[in-house]
C-alpha positions as CSV (number, residue, x, y, z in Angstrom):
1,X,-2.0,105.2,214.7
2,X,-3.4,103.8,217.9
3,X,-3.5,100.4,219.5
4,X,-7.2,99.5,220.0
5,X,-8.5,96.5,222.0
6,X,-11.8,95.2,220.5
7,X,-14.0,93.2,222.9
8,X,-16.9,91.7,221.1
9,X,-18.5,88.3,221.6
10,X,-20.0,88.0,218.1
11,X,-17.1,86.9,215.8
12,X,-18.4,88.4,212.6
13,X,-18.9,91.8,214.2
14,X,-15.5,91.5,215.9
15,X,-13.7,90.7,212.7
16,X,-15.5,93.4,210.8
17,X,-14.4,96.0,213.4
18,X,-10.9,94.7,213.4
19,X,-10.5,94.9,209.6
20,X,-12.1,98.3,209.5
21,X,-9.8,99.7,212.2
22,X,-6.8,98.2,210.5
23,X,-7.8,99.7,207.2
24,X,-7.9,103.1,209.0
25,X,-4.3,102.5,210.0
26,X,-4.8,101.4,213.6
27,X,-3.2,98.3,215.3
28,X,-5.7,96.0,216.9
29,X,-6.0,93.4,219.6
30,X,-9.1,91.3,219.8
31,X,-11.0,89.5,222.6
32,X,-14.3,87.6,222.7
33,X,-14.7,87.9,226.5
34,X,-13.4,89.5,229.7
35,X,-10.7,86.8,230.2
36,X,-9.1,87.4,226.8
37,X,-9.4,91.2,227.3
38,X,-7.6,91.0,230.6
39,X,-4.7,89.1,229.1
40,X,-4.1,92.0,226.6
41,X,-4.7,94.6,229.3
42,X,-2.2,93.0,231.7
43,X,0.6,93.0,229.2
44,X,3.2,95.7,229.4
45,X,2.1,97.4,226.2
46,X,-0.2,100.4,226.8
47,X,-3.5,100.3,224.9
48,X,-4.9,103.6,223.6
49,X,-8.5,102.7,223.3
50,X,-11.1,100.0,224.2
51,X,-13.9,99.3,221.7
52,X,-16.4,97.2,223.7
53,X,-19.8,95.8,223.1
54,X,-22.1,96.7,226.0
55,X,-24.0,93.5,225.8
56,X,-21.5,90.7,226.3
57,X,-23.4,87.5,226.8
58,X,-21.0,86.0,229.4
59,X,-21.1,88.9,231.8
60,X,-23.9,90.2,233.9
61,X,-22.7,93.8,233.4
62,X,-21.3,93.2,229.9
63,X,-19.1,95.8,228.4
64,X,-19.4,98.0,231.5
65,X,-17.6,95.4,233.5
66,X,-14.8,95.1,230.9
67,X,-14.4,98.9,230.8
68,X,-14.3,99.3,234.5
69,X,-11.6,96.6,234.9
70,X,-9.7,97.9,231.9
71,X,-9.5,101.5,233.2
72,X,-8.5,100.2,236.6
73,X,-5.5,98.6,234.9
74,X,-4.8,101.3,232.4
75,X,-6.2,104.6,233.7
76,X,-5.4,106.6,230.5
77,X,-7.5,104.2,228.4
78,X,-10.2,105.7,226.3
79,X,-13.5,103.7,225.9
80,X,-15.9,103.5,223.0
81,X,-19.0,101.5,223.8
82,X,-21.1,100.0,221.1
83,X,-24.6,98.4,221.2
84,X,-27.6,97.7,219.0
85,X,-29.7,99.1,221.7
86,X,-30.2,102.9,221.4
87,X,-28.4,104.8,224.1
88,X,-30.4,105.8,227.1
89,X,-29.5,108.1,230.0
90,X,-29.3,105.1,232.3
91,X,-26.8,103.4,230.0
92,X,-24.7,106.5,229.7
93,X,-24.6,106.9,233.4
94,X,-22.6,103.7,233.7
95,X,-19.9,104.8,231.3
96,X,-16.3,105.3,232.6
97,X,-15.4,109.0,232.6
98,X,-15.0,110.2,229.0
99,X,-16.7,107.1,227.6
100,X,-18.4,107.5,224.2
101,X,-21.0,105.6,222.3
102,X,-21.4,104.2,218.8
103,X,-24.8,102.8,217.8
104,X,-24.9,99.4,215.9
105,X,-25.1,98.9,213.0
106,X,-22.4,101.5,212.1
107,X,-20.6,102.2,208.8
108,X,-16.9,102.3,208.4
109,X,-17.2,106.1,208.1
110,X,-19.1,106.3,211.4
111,X,-16.5,104.1,213.1
112,X,-13.7,106.3,211.8
113,X,-15.4,109.5,213.0
114,X,-16.1,108.0,216.4
115,X,-12.5,106.8,216.8
116,X,-11.1,110.2,215.7
117,X,-13.3,111.9,218.3
118,X,-12.3,109.4,221.0
119,X,-8.6,109.6,220.3
120,X,-8.4,113.4,220.0
């Protein structure tokens, strides 16, 4: 079981990811923007993984900005980026070290496989 912070600005997608991760046995924290994410990241409890949408409407650099700030606070944090846009080399070059990618839309099985790969 891992503690996973989900940062997604679309509530339906955020709730779906939360429910799926909880069904897989993980504990979750949710945030709709950078401010909410920073509250969770600044708490004393270490977070195992960040699941972040690359295209957050309120941030110029979207999920990249969240991931960079998150890893600055919790260096051991693992990051799984997600987007409806197919991954390009330019996008991947902005990932934090060890960052991985999951293409939207994804099935619960694809999310499970991606989380297992990320956490192991």
